[in-house]
C-alpha positions in Angstrom: -0.3 0.0 0.0 1.3 3.7 -0.7 1.6 6.4 2.1 -0.9 8.2 0.3 -3.5 5.3 0.6 -2.2 4.8 3.7 -3.2 8.0 5.3 -6.6 8.2 3.8 -7.8 4.8 4.8 -7.7 3.5 0.7 -6.5 0.2 0.6 -4.5 -0.2 -3.1 -5.6 -3.7 -4.7 -1.7 -5.4 -4.4 -0.8 -5.4 -9.0 -1.7 -8.2 -10.7 1.0 -9.9 -12.7 -0.3 -8.0 -15.6 0.2 -5.0 -13.8 4.0 -5.9 -12.2 4.9 -6.4 -15.9 3.8 -3.7 -16.9 5.5 -1.6 -14.6 8.6 -3.9 -15.3 8.2 -2.8 -19.5 7.6 1.3 -18.6 10.5 0.9 -16.4 12.6 -0.3 -19.5 11.5 1.6 -22.1 12.2 5.2 -19.8 16.0 3.8 -19.0 16.4 3.3 -22.6 14.9 6.6 -23.4 16.8 8.3 -20.3 19.5 6.8 -19.2 20.7 4.1 -22.0 24.3 5.4 -22.6 27.4 6.8 -20.2 28.5 10.5 -21.8 31.9 9.5 -22.1 34.9 11.1 -19.4 30.7 12.4 -17.4 28.6 10.3 -14.7 26.4 11.6 -17.0 23.7 9.2 -19.1 21.4 9.9 -21.7 18.8 8.2 -24.0 16.8 8.5 -27.0 15.4 11.2 -25.7 18.3 13.9 -26.1 19.2 11.9 -29.3 16.0 12.2 -31.3 15.8 15.1 -29.6 18.8 16.7 -31.9 16.0 16.6 -34.6 14.4 19.9 -35.3 11.1 20.0 -33.9 10.0 17.1 -34.9 12.5 15.3 -32.7 10.7 17.2 -30.0 6.9 15.4 -31.2 8.2 11.8 -31.3 10.0 12.4 -28.0 6.5 13.7 -26.1 4.4 11.3 -27.8 6.1 8.3 -26.7 6.4 10.4 -23.1 2.5 9.8 -23.1 2.2 6.3 -23.6 3.6 6.1 -20.0 0.4 8.7 -19.2 -1.4 6.7 -21.0 -0.4 3.1 -19.3 -1.0 4.3 -16.3 -4.0 5.3 -17.2 -4.7 2.0 -18.2 -3.9 0.9 -14.7 -6.4 3.4 -12.9 -3.5 5.6 -10.8 -5.3 8.8 -10.2 -5.8 11.5 -11.9 -3.9 13.8 -10.0 -0.7 11.8 -10.6 -1.7 11.4 -14.5 -1.2 14.9 -14.4 1.6 15.7 -12.5 2.9 13.0 -15.4 1.7 15.2 -17.8 3.4 18.3 -16.5 6.3 16.6 -16.6 6.4 16.2 -19.9 5.2 19.7 -21.3 7.7 20.4 -19.0 10.6 18.7 -21.4 9.1 19.5 -24.3 8.7 23.0 -24.0 12.1 23.0 -23.0 12.9 20.3 -26.6 11.9 23.4 -28.6 15.0 25.3 -27.6 18.7 24.0 -29.5 21.4 22.8 -27.4 19.7 24.3 -23.7 16.2 21.3 -24.4 19.4 18.3 -24.6 20.8 19.6 -21.5 17.8 19.2 -20.2 16.9 16.3 -21.6 19.6 14.5 -19.7 19.6 16.1 -17.0 15.5 16.2 -15.9 14.6 12.9 -17.5 10.8 12.6 -17.4 10.3 9.3 -18.5 11.7 7.7 -15.4 10.0 11.0 -12.9 7.4 9.3 -14.4 7.8 5.3 -13.7 9.0 6.2 -10.2 5.5 8.6 -9.9 3.8 4.8 -11.1 6.3 2.8 -9.1 5.7 5.1 -5.7 1.9 5.0 -5.9 1.3 1.3 -6.7 4.4 0.5 -3.8 6.7 -1.4 -5.8 9.6 -1.8 -4.2 13.1 -1.4 -6.1 15.6 -3.1 -5.5 
């Protein structure tokens, strides 16, 4: 059970195997999009999001659509509207910065909206990461 549910008295049903698999797939996709590659000589990681984001406007559109898949999966898993709204804010912020050349790529590397959104879902559903 997550902390918010415990405070409100709501009891979340345990995650079904399918839902846990969904979260695991989302985690892998987020890692690919946000952190799959280490930037040589640094401790920083980047993913396909930063690379595809180099394409003017089109890269931002492609990556925003991919990021919206996380919200769609959260909705399918019956995450609350407030959580889905927070996820959308993360995506919108990243997309707005992506429209600015170079700065957008730096924000992609630092902000990692997809990993943030998976973490929000995992926290809500009480998934403990090892």
